[in-house]
Phi, psi and omega in degrees: 000152176268136175242125183247143180234134182237156174055228185292339176296313178299318181296319181290321182279325176098002177219151180276335182197160174204156176257127182230155169257132183217152173257006181298143179259332181230170175300317178303319177298317179298315179300317179299318177298313182296317181298329182281349182290316194193149179302331178298317179293319180301318178293318182294327184253017183296326182233091183295339178292344179266009183234155170238159180223145175230138175248123183048044175070018174246124178300140182209190178247174187285349176272356185292147176289141175249009179297127180082359181289145175264333186211138173233130182238138179242136181200159176288163179303144179274144177242152178277170178163000000 
């Protein structure tokens, strides 16, 4: 699956996207796997309340299943303007 990072999430991790193999069942499981990889990921995902997630370009929550997903994207909340 492709994992995409936007805005300050991308800046903290240092890459805009990556293709990963995972056994994670939910977004929370995926985040736990990513956080265990490297301190950069741990810093980026330290406060999930400051993040939004989309699975295959549909906004969802961190308890959502990622089984069969092609893409998971993480980004800060969007603001109007």
